[in-house]
N, C-alpha and C positions, 0 to 999 in steps of 0.2 A: 364404700365397700370395695369399689375397684382400687382405690389407693391402698387399702389393707392387703388386697391380693398381690399388688405389685411389690409391696414392701416384703411380703413373705417370699415372693419369687427371687428378690434381689439377694437374699442371704443364703440361698441354696446353691451348691456347687456340685461338680463332678457328676456321678450317676444319681445323686439325690435329685428327685424331681419335685415339682411344685405341688400345690394342693394338699399339704399336710404331711409331706415326706420328712419334714424337720421333726415332727412328732414320731415318725416311723423310725428315725434314727435311735431314739431311746429304746424302742422295741428290739432293734437290731442288737444292741448291747446286752440285752437281757436274755436273748434267745440262746439256747444251747445249740452247739454245732450239730449234734445228732438230729435235733429237731428240724433244722433246716435241710439236712441230707435226706431225711425220710419224708419230707413233704412232696406231694400230698399223700397222707396215709388213709384217707377216706374221701367219699364223694364230695365235690365242691358244688355249692349252690349259687347259681347266677340269678339275681333278681332282674326280672324284665318289667319295667314299670309301664308296660304297654298291653293292649289287648292281644290274645292269640290271633295269629294270622296277619297282624299289622307288619309293615316293613321292618321295623326294628326287631320284632319277634322273629321274623323269617331270618334276618341276618344273624341273630343270636343262635338260632337253631343250627344253620349251616356251619357257622364258625366254631362253635363249641364242640360239634361232632368231631372236627378235625383237631381241635385243641385237646380234647379228651384223649386222643391217641398220642399226642406229644407228651401229655402229663402221666399217661398210664393210669388214668383215674377218670371216673365218670363226672361230667358236669351236668347237673340236674337244673332245669329251668323252673323258675318260680315266677309266674305272671302276677303282677300286682298293679294293675292300672287304676287310674282314678286321680282327679284333682290336678290335672295337668302334669301328671307323672310324679307328683310330690309324695303320694302315699307310698309307692314303692321305694322312692329315694330316701324317704325318712326311715323305713324299715332297714335299708342298707346302712344308713349312717348310724343306727343303733345297734348294729350287729358286732359281734366280738372281732376284733382286728387280728384274726389268726389265719387268714388266707382261705377260709372255708366258706365265706360269703363274699361274693363279688357282685358288681352291678354293671349292666350295659347302659351307658349314658350317651344319649343322642343330643341333638341341638336343643331340645326341650329342657335339658339339664341347665343350659345357660339362660334360656328364656325364662325359666321359672325364678331364676335369681333376681331377674329384673321385674317380673310380673307379680310376684308375691313377696312383698317387703317383710312379712312377718312369718317366715318359715319356721318350722319346728326343728330345723337342723341348719347348720352353717355350711352353705355349698363350697365355701372356701376352706374352712378349717375341718370339715367332717370327713373329707376323702383325700386319698392319694392316687395319682394317675398311674395306671399300668401299662396300657398300650392303645394306641389309635387302631381302629379296625379298618374303617372305609369311609369313603365320601361318595356322594351321589347327587346328581341333579334333582331339583324338583320340576315337575312338569305341570303346566296348567291345562287342564282338559275340561271340556264341556259336554253337555248331553248332545248326542248326534242329531236329535230332533230340532235343534236350534239352527237357524240359517247361517250363522257366522262361520267363516273359515279362516279368520285372522283375528289378531288382538284388536285392530282398528274396527273391524266389522262387528266384533262382539261388544265392544264399548258403545258403538253407535246403536246397536240393538238394545242394549241394557238401558241406555239414556232415552230411547224411545219407548221403553216399557218400564218405567220406574216402579220399584216395588214388586214386580212380577217375577223376578228371578231370585234364586237363593244359592248359597254355596254351603257345603258341609265340611266339617274339619273336627279333628280330635282336640279337645279343649287344652289350651296352653301348649300347643305344638307349633312347629315352624309353618305348616300349612294355614294355621289360623292367623299368624302374623303376616304371612305372604298375602292371604285373601283380604284382610282388613286393610293392608297397605295398598293393595290394588285398587280398592274402593276409594280410598283417600286420594290417591294420585290421579285416578281417572275421573273422579267426581260422579261415580255410579252409585245408584240406590239399589243394592242387592242385599237381600235378607241373609242374616247369618244363622246357621243351624248347627249348634255345638253337639258333638257326640263324645261318648266316653272314650272312643278310639276311632282312628281314621278308617279302619277297615269297615266299620258300620256306615260310614258316610259313602264309601264306594258301593256298598250293597244297595243303599237307597238310591244312588244315582243310577245304577243299573235298573232299578224298579221305577224310574222316571220320576222320583220325588226330589232329586237334587239336580241342579243345572250346571254347577261349577265346582270344581275341586282341584286342589294342589296335592301332589303325592309323588313318591319315588317311583322310578321305573320298575322296581322290583314288584310293585303292585299293579301299575298301570300299563306296562308295555304289552302284556298279552291282550289286554282289553283294547288297547289302541290298534293292535294288529288285527283284531277281530271286528273292528269298527264298532265296538260297543260304547266307546267314548271317543271323542275327537280332540287331539292334542293341537294346542295353539302355539305354545312356546315353552322353552326350557330356561331354567334359571342360571345355568353355567355361562361362563364367558365365551365358550366355544360351543358349537352345536354337538349334541349327543351323538355318539357313534351309531347307535341303534335307531336314531331318528334324524338322519341327515337332512331331510326336507323340511324339518320343524325349525323355525327361526329361534334365536335366543331372545330374551327379554330385551337386551340392549338393542338388538336389530329391530325389535318391535316398537322401539321408542320408550321403553321403561327400564332404563339402566339401574334405577334404584332397587329393582327387584332381582338383581343378580345375586341371589343368596342361596347357598347350596346346603346340603345335608351332610352331617358327619356323625360318626358314632365311635365310641371307644370303651374301654374297660377301666373302671375304678374299683378301689377296695377302701374299707374304713380306715380313717387316719389311725396311725399307730400300728399298722401291719408291718411286721419286720421286713427290712430291706432285702434279705436274702429271698424271702418269698416273693416279694414285688418283682425282683429281678428274674426269678424262676419263671413267674407267670408271663412276664414280658417276652422272654425267650421262646416260651412255649406258643404264645399266641402269634408272635412273628413268624415262627417256623410253620405253623399251620397256615398262615396267610400266603406263605410262599409255596405251598403245596400246588402242583399244577392242576389236580382235580379241583381244588377249592377256588383257585383263581378263575378256571373256566366256569364253575358254578356261579360265582359272584358276578362275572361278566354277564352271564345270562340274565341275572336278576337286576343288572344296572348298576352294581356296586363296583368301586375301584379300590382295592386294598391298599393299605398304607403300612409301611414297615418303619415304625418310629420307636425311638427309645422312650422310657418313661418320662425323662427330662423334656424331650421334644414335645410329647403330648401335653405335659404340664405347661410349657411355654405357649403352646397353641391355645389351651383353655384360658390362660391369663389374657391373651390378646382378645379372645371372643368375649370375655367379661367386660372388656372396655368397649368393644364395638357394638354390642347389642342393645344396651340400654336406650341409646337415642332412636334406634330402629323401632324397638317395642313402643316407646313413647309417641313416636310419629304415627304409628299404626292406629293409635286410639284404643288399642285393646286394654280392657280392665279385667282384673281377676273376678271370676264368678263367685 
């Protein structure tokens, strides 16, 4: 599958991006100039394959509000979580390639391609990239009731109490891969508790039912600041600006877990190029808004201003990088 993706990338050039934009060129030839000029003439639906209140949902809401202003048209969010984000992703893949259905795709989009070999859609051929939105660190947090205050102390405590701790995660997401990888690398026996979405795992953690969680700062930073959860490490190469006292995974002796979060916008393959480029310009303009930049910073997201081609190249590289990580984690599709 990775080889197929690279072959598709190799023959695209100019502003044509990867992930199906070769198909989009045919749509470009067919579209009338007036149609491109009047787009969007009605509200746009963004499918969010995550639960309401999850980090990706929060990101989608704040970005689409600004992008709606740039497009002079409403973007309506449609939450369709479940099955490791594949339910919503399939719905997007089957939508008309007319620019009126878009999807926010986070790291789970890549993970699903490795985790579910028999998807009802082709993650390579079914979509065209529009724009990268943001990146963010993942943060390992534990319940403040535990005595550990560092990765080393937490690992020692987990080994002294095998099977007595657990961690929660959204099924088929980056936190699941990180958590299972953590267990494999450290040799700890920590029970895995899957949820439909990561927000539910955080809620149960606050209720004392979950001991360990990985998540974005968008969700966890306020809880860390209120001492409701305890941060042990971040997955970025450098320490997070908002958590200067919290070491990185590499500093904590686990460089294998230096894996961050990313999210961007895709459209169904075959969407005309003028529409793809119009959306790219709108989202990039929105991301450069001082108000949105400040809002994203408070949520722990760092905006990215990429062309559709750059985002496609990034996804192509991720499609190669993630399969061995998923395999090493031992995660199996539910």
